[in-house]
N, C-alpha and C positions, 0 to 999 in steps of 0.2 A: 742637420737632418737632410738626407739626400731625397731626391724626387721620388724614388721608389718607396721609401719608408713613409713619406708624407701621403702618397696615394693610398697606401695600405691603411694608414690610420683613418683617412677620410672615408674609405670604403667600409671599414668596420663600424665607424661612428654612424654612417648612414644606415647600415643594417640595424644597429641597436635602436636608433631613433625610430626607424620604420616599424620595428616590432613593437616598441613601446606605444606608438601612436595607434597601431592596429589593435593592440590589447585594450588601450584606453577607449577606443571607439566601440569595441565589443561591450566593455563594461558599461559605457554610457547608454548603449542601446537597450540594455536590459532594465526594464522598469517594473516595479512591484506596486500593486495597489491592493491594500487590505480591504476585503469586502464584508468582514464581520462574520457572525455566526452562520454556518452553512445550514440551509434549510430550516429556518426557525419553526416552520409548521410541524416539524417532527415532534416538537415538545408538547403538542396536544395528544400524542400517542405514547411517548417515552420520556424518561427523565434525562437520560444520557446514553451515549454510544461511542464505540470506536470501530475500527475495521474500515467501513465505508468503501465498498468496491462496486462500481457499476458494471453490470453484465448486460450488454445489448441483447434483447430477446427477439424483437421483430421491429418493423418500421413504426409501430405505435407504442411499444412498451419497452422499458428498461427495468431489469431486476437489480436490486441493490442488496448485496451481501454485507451484513454487519457482524461484528464480533460481539463482545460482552454488551448487553443491552439492559439498562436499569429501568425497571417498571415500578410504578407507584403513583403517588399523588403529590401535587404541589400544595403546600400549606397555605400559600397566599396566591399571588399571580404567577402565571407561567414565566419562568426565568431561566436563562442559562447561567447567569452570574449567581450561583447558589452553592453553599455548602450543604451537601445532601442531608446531613444530620440536623441542620437548623431549618431548612426550608422545604424539606420533602419528607414524605412517608414512603419508604422503600418497601415494596411488596415482594419483589423477585428480581433476579439477575440472570436470565438465561444467557448461555455462552454464545448464542448466535441468533440472528433473526433475519427476516427477509422482507424487503420493501419493494414497492412498485412505483414507477413514475412514468410520465410520458417522455417523448424524445427530448434530448438535451440540445439546447441552443444557448447563445449568449444571453438571450432574454430570460430563459428559464433556469439557468444553472445556479443562480443564487438560492432559489427555493423551488425545486422541481414539483413540489406538491405530493408528498408521500402518502401512500396507503401501506398497510402492513398485512403480511400473511397472518391470519388468525384461525383458531379453531375454538368453537363454542364462544366466540366473541373475544377471546384473549390472544394477545401477541404470544406466539409460541416458537420454540426452536424449529427450524426446518431440517437441520441435521440432528438426529435424535440419539439420546442415550438408549442402549439396547437392554433387553431384559437380562437381569443379572448384574448390571453395572450400577454402582451406587452413585446417584447424582451429587452427593456431597463430596465424592472423591474423584469423579471423572468430569472433565469439561471438554467440550469440542469447540475450539475457536475457528470460526469460519474465516477463510481468506478470500482470494479472488477466484473468479470462474470464467467460463466461456461456453457459448452455445455452439455445438457442432452438429449440423443437421437437426434431427429431432431429439437430441439429447443435450442436457445442460450438465456441465461438470463443475464442481467447486472443490478446491483444495481446503483441507482443514488440519489443524494440529490437535492431536489427542493429548490432554494434559492430566497428570495425576496430581491431586491435591494431597500434599504430605501432612500439612497441619492446617485444618480448616480455620479460617479467621486470621491467619498470620500472613502478612504480605510477603510475596515472593517465595513462600514455602511450597513450591510446585516443581514438578519434574516433567519435561516433555517426553512423550512416549512414541514420537514419530509422526510423520505427515501422512494423511490419508487423502483419498479422492472420493467424493460423493457424486453419484450419478442419478439423474432424473430423466426417465424416458417420457417425453412430453406426449400425452395422448392426443390423437386427432380431435380437433374441436375444443381443445382446452382453452378456457378464458379465465381472466382474473376473477377471483372469488371461488374458484373450484379448488379441490384438494391438490396438494403437491406431495410427492412421495420420493424423497431422495434415498437411495441405497448406499450404505457406507462400504468403502473398501479400505480398511486400516492397513498401515504398514507399507505404503508405497515407498516411503523413505524411512529409514530407521532412526532411532532416537539419537544416535551419535553423528548423524549427517545433518547438514544445514536444513532448515525449514524452508521448503520450496512451496511456492504458490502465492506469495505476497502480491504478485501481479502476473498475469498471463495474457499474451497477445498472439495473434496469428499473422504471419508474414511469409508469403511465398511457399505455402504448404507446411511450414514449420510452426510450432508453438514455441515461443520464447518465454521462459518462466524465471522470475527472480527468486532468490533464496537469501536467507540471512542466518548468521551463526555468531554467537558471542563466545570468545575464548576465555580461558581461565584468568588471563591478565586484564579482562574486561574490555579488550579491544573487540569491536563488532564489525563484521564484514558482510558485504553483499556478494552473491554469486549469480551466474547466469547459466541456465540450462536450456537446451532445446530438444525437441522431439517431433517427429512427424505426427501430424494431428491424428492420424488413424491409430497411433500407438500411445495415446495419452495415458492409458492405464497400465502400460507395460514398463516396469522399472528398467529392464535391461536395454530398452531402446533409447533411454535418455543419454544425451551427450552434454559435456560440461566445457564451457569456454575455459581453456587451460592457460597455464603460465607460458606455454609454447605458442600461444595464439592460434590454437587449433581446437576442434571440438573432439574431446577425448572421452572414451567410455569410462575411464578411471576417475572417480570423483576426487580422489586424493590429489589429482593434478589440477583441480579447478583453481582458477585465479581468484584470490581473495581481493575484493575491491574496497577501497576507502579506509576501513579501520575505525571509522567514527560514526557508523550507522546506528540510528536510533529507530527501532521498529521496522515496519516494512518499507520498501521502496517500490517505485514503478519504473518500467521501461515502456516506451512507446515508439512508434515510427511516425514521424511528422511528415505528412505528404507534401505540405507546402515547402518545407525545408529539405526534403529528401534526406533525412537523417534520423538516427536513433537518439532518443533523449532519456536519460536516467535522472529521476528526481528523488532526493532523500533528505532526511532531517539529520543534522549533525548532533551526535550525542554530547550533551552537556554544554553545548555552545549556543543554543537558541538561534540557530541559523538553518535556512533551507538552502541546499546546494544542488547544482545541476551539472551533468556531464553530457556533452553532445558529440556524436561521431557519425561519420558517413558509412563506415565499415568497421566490423569487429576487429580487424587487424590494427585499427587505430585506438582501440580501447586499452587503457593502461590502468594500473592500480593507483595512479595518482589521485589525490583528493579532487572532488568536484569544485566548481566555482561557486562561491556564495552568491545567491541571487536575492536573498531577503533575510534581514535581521529581525527576528521575532521579538516582541516586547518582553522585557524581563519578567520572570515569574516572581511573585512574592515569596519570601522565605517560608518554608514549611518546617515546623518544629519536630514533627513526627518522623519525617524521612525526607531524603533528598529527592526532588522530583524534576523531570525533564520533559520537554516537548518530545513528541514522537510521531512516527508514521506520516511524514510529509509525502503526499502522493498526488500525481496528476490524475484528475478524474474526467477532464474534458479538454479538448483543444480545438481551436478554430483559427487556421492560419498561423500567425506568429504569436497568438495569445494562448497561453496555457492557464488552466484553472486548477489550482493546487489546494488540497486541504491538508491540515495538520491537526493533531489532537492536543488540546489543552488538558493536562492531567489533573488539574485542580477542579475544573468544571466538568471533566469527562465529556467534552463536546468537540466536534470538528469545526474548525474555522477555515474560511476560504480566502485565497489570495489570487489575484490575476497577475500573471507574469507576462510582460510584453517583451518578446525577444527582438 
């Protein structure tokens, strides 16, 4: 072996070892701490929920958008570890509900202390079925939202129930946007009136609105879509905040690493997405972070990038292995909707949904 070849081998080996050490260091830095059931005080109001999207309202109040919400009574003590048919009496299951809490901090995030939007003393949907729609055949699944000036916007999915009582016998009818013009002097306990705008995105397009954030005048919105081969992808759209309700103004991060008006060119991410995901901009790290649940793998994954030009369709890095679910004889079940709901510095607080308990659980991720 001549000197030139030896130097080359030494150089390549050094690079490989350096990359391995760097990747190992990153993996070691990420620590996950399970924090148990998210907001156990919810169970004095509801039996179970999914969705779970915080919407900052002002310096004193956070709105919480929830999806399906199970209402009823506990037969014995309040418990998350319950088979509904054995430990509960279910009265109703509205497809969305709205909660309120105070500001989020590391001290309050485990249990922010929820109150719920009610009418005549009952927890009710805040995005409502309209006259002429059959509540047995139409459901409105609330997603994430944002306050812009004196208006609050929430994305939702309109669902058609094809066979009532049969699991997954449903057909998405497109994504809509609900708008609430906040009256001067409004305070918690007063009425809330969201107006629906169906059809912002069509039924054959990805469902956008799982997460929405504002950055430099743009809104960044996550979407998801499951293909016929059961691969499931995330997508990213952005729109100037003044045009949130205008479909033609949305642009989609594309396979060409540009923001394209053609949704057919949108870059499909991951392929193993389970439920909604979140995107955030972490000020401490000066980077975007996407958090999601891996379909069928009982894992939470994370992708971090400083600029969208660095975003690829490669799978995210696994940051937390979820406890195995017990076997279900009736149907195969998976964890879903791992989402960041709060961050403070390098600490991310992430929830995921346990499908057997229909409850969100909380994990602290230390980056």
